[in-house]
C-alpha positions as CSV (number, residue, x, y, z in Angstrom):
1,M,80.7,89.2,136.5
2,A,83.2,91.2,134.2
3,L,82.0,94.5,135.5
4,A,82.9,93.5,139.2
5,L,86.5,93.1,138.2
6,G,86.9,96.5,137.3
7,F,88.8,96.2,134.1
8,S,90.6,99.1,133.0
9,I,93.3,100.2,130.5
10,L,96.8,101.6,130.2
11,I,97.1,105.3,129.3
12,D,100.2,107.2,129.6
13,G,101.6,104.5,132.1
14,R,98.3,104.5,134.5
15,F,95.4,102.4,134.7
16,V,92.4,104.1,133.8
17,S,88.8,103.2,133.9
18,P,86.7,104.0,131.2
19,A,83.0,102.8,131.0
20,V,83.7,100.4,128.1
21,A,82.1,97.5,130.2
22,Q,78.9,98.9,130.2
23,D,77.7,98.2,126.6
24,A,80.1,95.2,126.1
25,A,77.4,92.6,126.2
26,A,75.9,94.0,123.3
27,Q,79.1,93.9,121.1
28,P,80.0,91.0,118.8
29,A,82.9,89.0,120.0
30,L,86.2,88.8,118.2
31,P,86.8,86.0,115.6
32,D,88.5,82.7,117.0
33,M,92.0,82.6,116.8
34,A,92.7,79.2,116.1
35,L,95.6,76.5,115.1
36,G,94.8,73.5,112.8
37,K,92.4,72.4,110.1
38,A,88.9,74.0,110.3
39,D,87.3,70.6,109.5
40,A,89.4,68.6,112.0
41,P,87.0,65.9,113.7
42,V,87.9,67.6,117.1
43,T,87.8,71.1,118.6
44,I,89.2,72.1,121.6
45,I,88.4,75.7,123.0
46,E,90.6,77.0,125.8
47,Y,89.4,80.2,127.7
48,S,92.4,81.6,129.2
49,S,93.8,84.6,131.1
50,L,97.5,85.9,130.4
51,S,97.7,86.2,134.2
52,C,97.0,82.5,134.8
53,P,99.9,80.3,136.1
54,H,97.8,77.2,135.2
55,C,97.4,78.6,131.8
56,A,100.9,79.3,131.3
57,H,101.7,75.8,132.2
58,F,99.1,74.2,129.7
59,H,100.9,76.6,126.9
60,S,104.5,75.6,127.8
61,D,104.1,71.9,128.4
62,V,100.9,70.7,127.0
63,L,100.0,72.6,124.1
64,P,103.2,71.9,122.1
65,E,102.3,68.2,122.2
66,L,98.9,68.9,121.2
67,K,100.3,70.5,118.5
68,K,102.6,67.6,117.4
69,Q,100.4,64.7,118.0
70,F,97.1,66.1,116.9
71,I,96.9,69.4,115.5
72,D,99.9,69.0,113.0
73,T,98.2,65.5,111.8
74,G,94.9,67.1,111.3
75,K,93.0,65.7,114.1
76,L,92.4,68.7,116.3
77,R,91.6,72.4,116.0
78,Y,92.7,74.5,119.0
79,V,91.0,77.8,119.8
80,Q,92.2,80.2,122.4
81,R,89.8,82.7,123.7
82,E,90.5,85.4,126.3
83,F,89.0,85.3,129.7
84,P,91.3,88.0,131.3
85,L,91.3,87.8,135.4
86,N,93.0,91.3,135.8
87,D,93.7,94.7,134.5
88,A,97.1,93.6,133.3
89,A,95.8,90.6,131.5
90,F,93.2,92.6,129.9
91,A,95.6,95.0,128.6
92,G,97.8,92.0,127.3
93,S,94.6,90.5,125.6
94,V,93.8,93.9,123.9
95,L,97.5,94.1,122.7
96,A,97.5,90.7,121.0
97,R,94.4,91.4,119.0
98,C,96.1,94.4,117.7
99,L,98.8,92.6,116.3
100,D,99.0,90.7,112.9
101,S,96.9,87.5,113.4
102,S,100.0,85.5,112.6
103,R,101.9,86.9,115.6
104,F,98.8,86.2,117.9
105,F,100.0,82.8,119.5
106,A,103.8,83.9,119.6
107,F,102.8,87.0,121.7
108,N,100.5,85.1,124.0
109,D,103.5,82.5,124.5
110,L,105.9,85.3,125.0
111,L,103.4,86.9,127.7
112,F,102.8,83.5,129.2
113,K,106.8,82.8,129.6
114,K,107.3,86.2,131.1
115,M,104.4,86.3,133.4
116,D,106.0,87.2,136.5
117,D,107.8,90.0,134.7
118,W,104.3,92.0,134.2
119,A,101.2,90.3,135.2
120,F,101.1,91.0,138.8
121,K,103.1,94.2,138.8
122,Q,101.8,97.7,139.6
123,D,103.4,98.9,136.3
124,A,102.4,96.5,133.8
125,L,103.0,99.1,130.9
126,T,106.7,99.4,130.8
127,P,107.2,95.5,130.3
128,L,104.3,95.4,127.9
129,K,105.4,97.9,125.9
130,L,108.7,96.1,125.2
131,Y,107.1,92.9,124.5
132,A,104.6,94.7,122.0
133,K,107.6,96.4,120.3
134,Q,109.3,93.1,120.0
135,A,106.1,91.8,118.4
136,G,106.1,94.9,115.9
137,L,104.0,97.5,117.6
138,N,105.8,101.2,117.8
139,D,105.1,103.3,120.7
140,A,102.2,105.4,118.9
141,E,100.7,101.8,117.6
142,F,101.0,100.6,121.4
143,N,99.0,103.6,122.9
144,K,96.4,103.8,120.3
145,C,95.7,100.0,120.7
146,L,95.2,100.6,124.4
147,A,93.1,103.4,123.7
148,D,90.8,101.4,121.3
149,E,87.3,101.2,123.1
150,D,85.8,99.2,120.6
151,L,88.5,96.6,120.7
152,Q,88.3,96.5,124.5
153,K,84.5,96.0,124.2
154,K,85.0,93.1,121.7
155,V,87.7,91.2,124.1
156,L,85.0,91.8,127.0
157,A,82.4,90.3,124.7
158,V,84.6,87.1,124.3
159,R,84.9,87.0,128.1
160,G,81.2,87.3,128.4
161,L,80.5,84.5,125.9
162,G,82.7,82.2,128.4
163,E,80.6,83.4,131.3
164,K,77.5,82.5,129.4
165,Q,79.1,78.9,128.9
166,G,79.6,78.4,132.4
167,V,83.3,79.5,132.7
168,R,84.3,80.6,136.0
169,G,88.0,80.4,136.1
170,T,91.0,79.8,133.7
171,P,92.0,77.5,132.0
172,T,88.6,76.1,131.2
173,F,88.4,73.7,128.2
174,F,85.6,72.6,125.8
175,I,86.0,69.5,123.8
176,N,83.5,69.8,120.6
177,G,81.1,71.8,122.9
178,K,81.7,69.8,125.8
179,K,83.1,71.2,129.1
180,F,86.2,69.3,130.0
181,D,86.8,68.7,133.6
182,G,89.7,66.6,133.7
183,A,93.4,67.4,134.6
184,P,94.9,69.4,131.3
185,T,97.4,66.8,130.4
186,I,98.3,65.5,127.3
187,E,97.1,61.9,128.5
188,A,93.8,63.4,129.5
189,F,93.1,65.5,126.5
190,A,94.1,62.2,124.1
191,E,91.7,60.1,126.2
192,A,88.9,62.5,125.9
193,M,89.4,62.7,122.2
194,K,89.2,59.1,121.5
195,P,85.3,59.1,120.9
196,Y,85.8,61.6,118.2
197,L,88.8,60.1,116.5
198,G,87.4,56.3,116.0
199,T,90.2,53.8,116.2
200,Q,93.1,56.4,115.3
């Protein structure tokens, strides 16, 4: 499925299509990026695309409440996994993984907030370069990151992992390994987590 989307990378301001996806399936996926305690009783995994408006809504409106009510209180571990739906989102995901891990979530939040300014533009490079610079990457690091075929394969491997679990669109959530089919609201998540939190 990933191959059909024709993912490409940005080099010198142009999208090019290296044959990186050919052996992405054989590549180990990247380590999970997570918020919350590793031993929390509930783990929510989100497969998201940086070009997905519904994902952006979740990150701006729902995740902060999940963090306040459940992550910060030790009840929930939240994991964000890459499932890019277009070339720009793929490039954004690769860049996010080049940053220091402490900046991963803040960079993704920035890309979600600024989605209209880059995710569907013919030239996604110029705004992405600006955002990457704000996050600490200089121009040389930016270009080196996007040209890193090993990292590209690993991002695609994360997406492939989602496909094997039945992910067909974004956002898709799993709560303690079980696919969550409700609306991604704070109320729906709280209700779905109840069985794992006892009387809390």
